[in-house]
N, C-alpha and C positions, 0 to 999 in steps of 0.2 A: 508494415510488416507484410510480407507476401504470404500467400496461402500455403506455400511449401514449408514455411517456418514453424507452423503450429499443427500438431496432429489433429486430425478430424476436420480441418478446414477444407481439404480437398474433397472429402465426402460430402460436406454441406454444399460446396460449390457445385457439385455434380447433381444436386437436387434431392439428395437423401437426407433424412433427419439425423440428428446427432445420436450417438449410441447412449444406452442407458448409463454406462459408466461416466460418460462426459456430462450428462445431466446431473448425476449424483455428485460428481466432483464440483459442479457449480454451486452446490448447496454448502457454502462456507459457514462456519459457525457464526460469523457476524450476520449473515443474511437470515439464518435460522433464528438467532436471538432477536433480530429486528422484527421478524414475523411473530415470534412468540409473545413479545411485549406490545404488539400492535392491538388495534381495536377490531381486528377482523373476527368474524364469527367462528372461523375455523380455529383461530388461536384461543378463543374462549372455550371451545370444545376440547382443545388440547389441555388447557388448564384444568377443566373439570375432570378429564380423564386422569391427569396426574394426581389430583387431590383424591379421587376415588381409589386409585392404586395405593397411594400412601396410607390412606385410612384402612384399606383392606389388609395391608401388611401389619399395621399396628393392631388391628382386631385379631388377626391370626396369632400374633405374638402373645397378646395378653389373654385371649379367650381360648384359642384352640391348641396352642402348642404347650408342651411341658416346660419350656424355657422360662416362663414367667412365674412358675410355681416355686415356692420355697423348697430348699433341699430337705429330703427326709434323711433321718439317721441311717447309717449303713446296717445296723442290726435289725431294722424294721423288716428287712427282706427275709430274715431267717425265722 
C-alpha cells in the first residue's frame, strides 16, 4: 500500500512523529486486554488501582452514603 493511501503516513515519511490521535487509535481493546492480563509491572499496578477503586466504591456505599441504610418511616420526619 502506498503512503498516500493511509492518513498519517505522509507525515511519518516526512520525519515527523505520529499524532496523539493516531497513537490512541492504535490502542485497540485487544492490545489493551493483552497488556492488562500480562505479567508486566505496569499491569500489576493497574490491577491494584482497579481493586482499590472498587473497594473504595463499596466502602463509600456501605459506610458513608445513606443508600445502604434501611428506610425510615415517613412519619419519623414530623
